[in-house]
N, C-alpha and C positions, 0 to 999 in steps of 0.2 A: 560134589555133585548136588544139584538143586533137588529139592523135594518134588517128586513127580506130581503132576496135576491130579492124578487119580487119588493119591494120598491126601492132597489138600482137600479134595472134595469129600473124601471119607471122614476126615477130621472135622470139617465144617458140619457134616450131617451128624456126626457123633455129638457135637456140642448142641445142635438143635434137638436131638432125640431126648435129651434130659428133660426139656420142657414138656414134651408130649407125654413122657412117662409119668412125670410128677403131676401134671394136670389131670391125667386119666386115673391116677391112683395106682399105677402099675409099679409099685415100689419093689416088687419081687423081681423086676427086670433091670434094676439099676446096675447089675453086673454087666449089662450090655454097654454101659457108659463108663463105669469106674472100675479100677482094679480093686481086688478084695481089701487091700490095705490103704485105701484112699485116705489122703489127708485133706479134709474139707474144712478150710479155715474160715470160721465165722467170727473171728476176733473183733472185727469192726462192728459187730452187732452185740458184743458182750457175751458171746457164747463159746469162746475158745475154739479149739480145733477138734473135730471128730476124726477118729482114726481108723474106721473100717465101715463096711457096708451096713452092718447091724446097727451101729451108732447113728449112721445117717438115716436109716429107715426109722429107728426109734424116735429121733428128733423130729422128723417130719410128722409122724403119727402124734407125738406129744403136742406139736403146734396146732394140730387139728384145723379148726375153722380159721385160724390165724394165717394159714398158708394162702398164698395168692391163688386165685381161680384160674389165672392164665400167666404163663411164663413165655416171654418172647425174647429171642436173642437176635442180635444184629451186629454189624460192623466187625466181623471176624477178621483178625489179622493173624497170620500163621508165620512163625519163624523157626527154621530148622537150627538146632543147636549142634555143636561139634560132636557131642557124645551120642548122637542118633536120636535123642529126645527132641520133642517139639514144644515150643512155647506158643500158646494161643491166647490172644486177648480178644475179648468181645464185650459188647454192651448188652445188658439185660434189662427188660422192663417187666415189672410184676404188676398185675391188675388185681385189686382186692374186691371183695364182695360188695363194698359200698361204691365201687367205681373209681376210687382213688388209685393212683399208681406211683411207683417209685422206680428209680433207675440205679443200676449197679454196674460195676465193672467186674468181669470174670477174668482172672489170670490163671490159666491152666497149664500144667505140664502134662504132655501127652506122650505115651510110650506105645510101641508096637509089641503086642503079645501074640501068642499063638492064634487066638481068635480074631485078631485085628487090632485096631487102635483103641486105647482106653486112656481115660484121664486118671493120673496117679496123684495129682495134687491140684486142688482148686482153692484159690483165695478169692473171697468176695468182698468188695468194698462198696459202700453206698456212695452215691453221688449226691452230695448235700449242698455244695457251694459252687456257683457258676465260675467258670474259668479257673477252677482249682484254687480259688481264693485270691486271684490277682486283683490288685487295687487299681482304680482309674489312673491312667497315665503310665502304667508299668509294662504294657504289652503293645506290640505293633498292631495296627488295625487289621481286622480279618479280611 
């Protein structure tokens, strides 16, 4: 059975909520987005994997002014898995205090809990190379 539209919308809003909470400094509400045992993989940024909400909050506070002032999420793609979990991929843009920005890919595993959908695993990878490193002549024209 296909994932109902209502669930797809709820998951997309869940992914968007993270940026609002982070930008407003409402870190005490991260349990509305993530499970208590969240695996938040920042390996691509040299920070390893955070394994619960307290570590995630502590890391955000430690980063302080190094945090983006704005998180934007777009291009959400949702795929239902056979075990009832959901895989969601999305693109994130982070705007810094100096106006510079960066792009990431969020790879989320989303599960249904008593209070609704929550992200149980998030892997963040930076987008640093166009076309994922393809060299000229190796790809079909867009």
